C-alpha positions in Angstrom: 259.6 -216.7 27.2 263.0 -215.3 26.9 266.0 -217.3 27.9 267.7 -216.2 31.0 270.5 -213.7 30.7 273.1 -211.9 33.1 271.0 -209.1 34.8 272.0 -206.1 37.1 271.6 -207.1 40.7 269.4 -204.8 42.7 270.4 -204.3 46.3 267.0 -204.0 47.4 267.4 -203.4 51.2 269.7 -200.5 50.6 267.5 -199.2 47.9 264.3 -199.4 50.2 266.1 -197.7 53.1 267.4 -194.9 50.9 263.7 -194.4 49.8 262.4 -194.4 53.3 265.0 -192.1 54.5 263.3 -189.4 52.3 260.0 -189.7 54.4 260.4 -187.2 57.3 258.1 -188.7 59.9 258.9 -191.8 61.7 255.2 -192.8 61.8 254.8 -192.6 58.1 257.9 -194.6 57.4 256.4 -197.2 59.8 253.2 -197.3 57.9 254.8 -197.8 54.5 257.4 -200.4 55.7 254.5 -202.5 57.3 252.1 -202.1 54.7 254.3 -203.3 51.9 256.2 -205.8 53.9 259.5 -204.3 53.2 261.3 -205.9 56.4 258.8 -208.4 57.6 255.4 -209.8 56.7 252.8 -207.4 55.3 250.3 -205.9 57.8 246.6 -204.9 57.6 245.4 -201.3 58.1 243.8 -202.6 61.4 247.1 -204.2 62.6 249.0 -201.0 61.8 246.2 -198.7 63.4 246.2 -200.5 66.6 249.9 -200.4 66.8 250.1 -196.6 66.2 247.0 -195.7 68.1 245.1 -194.4 65.0 242.1 -195.5 63.0 242.2 -197.9 60.1 241.1 -195.2 57.8 243.8 -192.7 59.0 246.4 -195.3 58.1 245.1 -195.7 54.7 245.1 -192.0 54.2 248.7 -191.5 55.3 249.8 -194.5 53.2 248.1 -193.0 50.1 249.6 -189.6 50.8 253.1 -190.9 51.3 253.1 -193.1 48.1 251.8 -190.1 46.1 254.6 -187.9 47.3 257.2 -190.6 46.6 255.9 -191.0 43.0 255.9 -187.3 42.5 259.6 -187.1 43.7 260.6 -190.0 41.4 258.8 -188.2 38.5 260.9 -185.1 39.2 264.1 -187.2 39.5 264.7 -186.5 43.1 264.2 -189.8 44.7 267.7 -191.6 45.1 268.5 -194.2 42.7 265.0 -194.8 41.4 266.3 -194.1 37.7 268.7 -196.9 37.9 266.0 -199.2 39.6 263.7 -198.4 36.6 266.2 -198.9 33.9 267.1 -202.5 35.4 263.6 -203.4 35.7 262.5 -202.2 32.1 265.4 -203.8 30.6 264.5 -207.2 32.2 260.8 -206.8 31.3 261.7 -206.2 27.7 263.4 -209.7 27.6 260.3 -211.2 29.2 257.6 -209.9 27.1 257.1 -206.5 28.7 255.1 -207.8 31.7 256.2 -210.4 34.3 255.3 -211.6 37.8 257.3 -210.1 40.5 258.6 -213.5 41.5 260.3 -213.9 38.3 261.9 -210.3 38.5 262.9 -211.1 41.8 264.8 -214.1 40.8 266.6 -212.1 37.8 267.4 -209.0 39.6 267.6 -209.8 43.4 267.1 -212.8 45.5 264.2 -215.2 46.0 261.8 -214.7 49.0 258.7 -212.9 50.0 260.5 -209.9 51.3 262.7 -209.5 48.4 259.5 -209.6 46.0 257.7 -206.9 48.3 260.6 -204.6 48.1 260.9 -204.8 44.1 257.0 -204.5 43.8 257.2 -201.4 46.1 260.0 -199.8 44.0 258.3 -200.6 40.8 255.3 -198.8 42.2 257.4 -195.6 42.5 258.8 -195.9 38.9 257.1 -193.6 36.2 257.8 -195.8 33.4 256.3 -198.9 35.2 252.9 -200.2 36.2 251.9 -202.7 38.9 249.2 -205.3 38.6 248.0 -205.9 42.2 247.5 -209.5 43.5 244.0 -210.8 43.8 242.1 -213.9 43.4 242.6 -213.9 39.6 246.2 -212.1 39.1 249.7 -212.6 40.5 251.5 -209.5 41.7 253.2 -208.4 38.5 255.0 -205.4 36.8 254.6 -204.1 33.2 256.2 -201.5 31.0 253.8 -198.7 31.3 253.9 -197.5 27.7 252.8 -201.0 26.7 250.4 -201.9 29.5 248.8 -200.3 32.5 246.9 -202.6 35.1 243.6 -202.5 33.1 245.3 -203.1 29.8 247.2 -206.3 31.2 243.7 -207.5 32.6 242.0 -206.9 29.3 244.7 -208.7 27.3 244.5 -211.7 29.9 240.8 -211.8 29.7 241.1 -212.1 25.7 243.6 -215.0 26.2 241.2 -216.8 28.6 238.4 -216.3 26.3 240.5 -217.7 23.3 241.6 -220.7 25.3 238.1 -221.5 26.5 237.0 -221.5 22.6 240.1 -223.7 21.9 238.5 -226.1 24.6 242.0 -227.9 25.1 245.6 -227.1 25.9 247.5 -225.5 23.1 250.9 -224.2 22.4 251.3 -220.5 23.0 251.7 -219.8 19.3 248.2 -221.2 18.5 246.8 -219.4 21.6 248.3 -216.0 20.5 246.9 -216.4 17.0 243.5 -217.2 18.4 243.6 -214.2 20.6 244.9 -211.8 18.0 248.3 -211.1 19.9 251.1 -210.8 17.3 253.8 -212.0 19.5 253.8 -215.5 21.3 256.4 -214.1 23.8 254.0 -211.3 24.9 251.1 -213.9 25.0 253.1 -216.1 27.2 254.2 -213.1 29.5 250.5 -212.2 29.9 249.4 -215.6 30.6 251.8 -216.0 33.2 250.2 -213.1 35.4 247.0 -214.9 35.6 245.9 -217.3 38.2 243.4 -218.8 35.9 245.8 -220.2 33.5 248.6 -222.9 33.8 251.2 -224.4 31.5 252.8 -227.7 31.3 254.9 -229.4 28.7 254.8 -226.4 26.3 251.0 -226.2 26.4 248.8 -223.6 28.1 245.2 -224.2 29.5 242.7 -223.3 32.2 244.2 -224.0 35.7 241.3 -226.5 36.2 242.4 -228.7 33.4 244.6 -231.7 34.6 246.7 -231.6 31.4 248.3 -228.4 32.3 247.6 -228.4 36.2 247.6 -231.9 37.5 246.6 -231.6 41.1 247.0 -235.3 42.5 248.5 -238.7 41.5 245.6 -239.5 39.3 245.8 -236.4 37.2 249.6 -236.9 36.8 249.0 -240.5 35.6 246.4 -239.0 33.1 248.9 -236.5 31.8 251.5 -239.2 31.5 249.4 -241.7 29.6 247.8 -238.9 27.3 251.3 -237.6 26.4 252.6 -241.0 25.6 249.7 -241.8 23.5 249.3 -245.4 24.2 249.0 -248.0 27.0 251.8 -248.2 29.5 252.7 -250.7 32.4 252.3 -249.1 35.9 256.0 -249.5 36.4 256.7 -247.3 33.1 254.1 -244.9 34.6 255.9 -244.5 37.7 259.4 -243.9 36.1 257.8 -241.3 33.7 256.3 -239.3 36.7 259.6 -239.4 38.6 261.4 -237.9 35.2 258.6 -235.3 34.7 258.3 -231.7 35.3 255.8 -232.2 37.9 256.1 -229.9 41.0 255.6 -233.0 43.2 256.9 -236.4 41.8 258.1 -238.3 44.9 255.3 -241.0 44.6 255.7 -244.7 45.0 254.9 -247.5 42.4 252.3 -248.9 44.8 250.5 -245.6 45.1 250.3 -245.2 41.4 249.0 -248.8 40.9 246.5 -248.1 43.6 245.2 -245.0 41.9 245.2 -246.6 38.5 242.8 -249.4 39.9 240.5 -246.6 41.5 240.0 -244.2 38.7 237.4 -244.8 36.0 239.5 -243.0 33.4 242.1 -245.9 33.4 241.4 -249.5 32.0 243.5 -252.5 32.7 243.9 -253.9 29.4 246.9 -256.4 30.2 249.0 -257.8 33.1 249.8 -254.5 34.8 249.2 -252.5 31.6 246.7 -249.5 31.5 245.1 -247.3 28.9 242.7 -244.4 29.0 239.1 -245.2 28.7 238.6 -242.2 26.4 240.7 -244.2 23.8 237.8 -246.6 23.5 238.6 -249.2 26.0 236.0 -250.8 28.4 236.6 -252.4 31.6 236.1 -256.2 31.9 237.8 -259.6 31.6 239.1 -261.1 28.3 235.8 -263.4 28.3 233.8 -260.1 28.7 235.5 -258.6 25.5 235.0 -261.7 23.6 231.4 -261.7 24.5 231.1 -258.1 23.5 232.8 -258.7 20.1 230.3 -261.5 19.4 227.4 -259.5 20.4 228.4 -256.7 18.1 228.8 -259.1 15.1 225.4 -260.7 15.9 226.5 -264.2 14.8 229.4 -266.6 14.5 233.0 -265.4 14.0 236.2 -267.2 13.0 238.7 -267.8 15.8 241.3 -265.5 14.0 238.9 -262.6 13.6 237.9 -262.8 17.1 241.6 -262.8 18.2 242.2 -259.7 16.0 239.3 -257.7 17.3 240.0 -258.7 21.0 243.7 -257.6 20.6 242.4 -254.0 19.6 241.2 -253.5 23.2 243.4 -255.8 25.3 247.1 -256.3 25.4 247.2 -260.1 26.0 248.6 -263.2 24.4 246.7 -264.9 21.8 246.7 -268.2 23.7 244.8 -266.3 26.5 242.0 -265.4 24.2 241.9 -268.8 22.8 241.9 -270.5 26.1 238.9 -268.2 27.0 237.0 -269.2 23.7 237.4 -272.9 24.3 237.2 -273.0 28.1 234.3 -270.7 28.9 230.6 -272.1 28.7 229.2 -268.8 27.3 230.8 -269.6 24.0 230.1 -272.5 21.6 231.9 -273.7 18.6 229.6 -273.9 15.5 232.0 -275.0 12.8 235.6 -275.5 12.4 237.5 -272.8 14.4 234.2 -270.8 14.4 232.4 -269.5 17.5 229.3 -267.8 18.8 227.6 -267.0 22.0 225.9 -269.8 23.8 222.2 -269.2 24.4 
């Protein structure tokens, strides 16, 4: 995504009031302001109908008629300040990849908050050069430059991105995803991906929202991401510090809580004193004696002490003396020659 730059500030409350002032009937102004949440939370057709003493269908009809009139006035250049609003939003969208979530636009040209976002989305709906992607189960409320994307084009492009990510089968950087999806600009691919509720990003990679590596939902997922990113075993204290210094949304977890989750989750294997690794790296649960026994079983016969130590250290982060003490002190192992051991019968 483009780096933040100084943007023109839109005074949305005044702009919305100026727009509403062009609507002659008070009832219609009330419907628009309540339906789009311009001064308070958004209300349903039923709620507004009950308040005004009209049917749900009549509210819908009036809303549609008023918005259509406002759009026509905007196209004709007779809606106050809409040209300036449009110019500001188009300029910001051009920096953001030609499409962006309303929440992002709100932070750049106005203030944060649901009402501010509702006002920007409402004003964008009236701009001839802009297209609005309505929020639903799969998409965030977003705005695009109309000459590049209408709502259907945004959704088609996002579906293409999702299909490509599924084929890649793991999180990738946006350059790789853009290439796989046939999108010539990584910035545009990132902008499109950000409108989708099915996609998430973390540490420079994008993937499906259900993948822990880009959307860790709990402490266990965060531990998994930290270990995966680190690429090798870590002490639970190191994992705790890494989570506290991460970009995770919630990272105020205690070291004890992290240790407890490491013990419970089968994805993690204790390989030394307080040291954990991922099972997917080839580690198996068990004591040092269990690992020695597995090494000897795989060999199918006696092994020299040094070779046993070498193989055990591949899956356990322990001192050599710990391995030797287990070899010499456990009844399941017997010495068959000088410094050579096998499994007891």
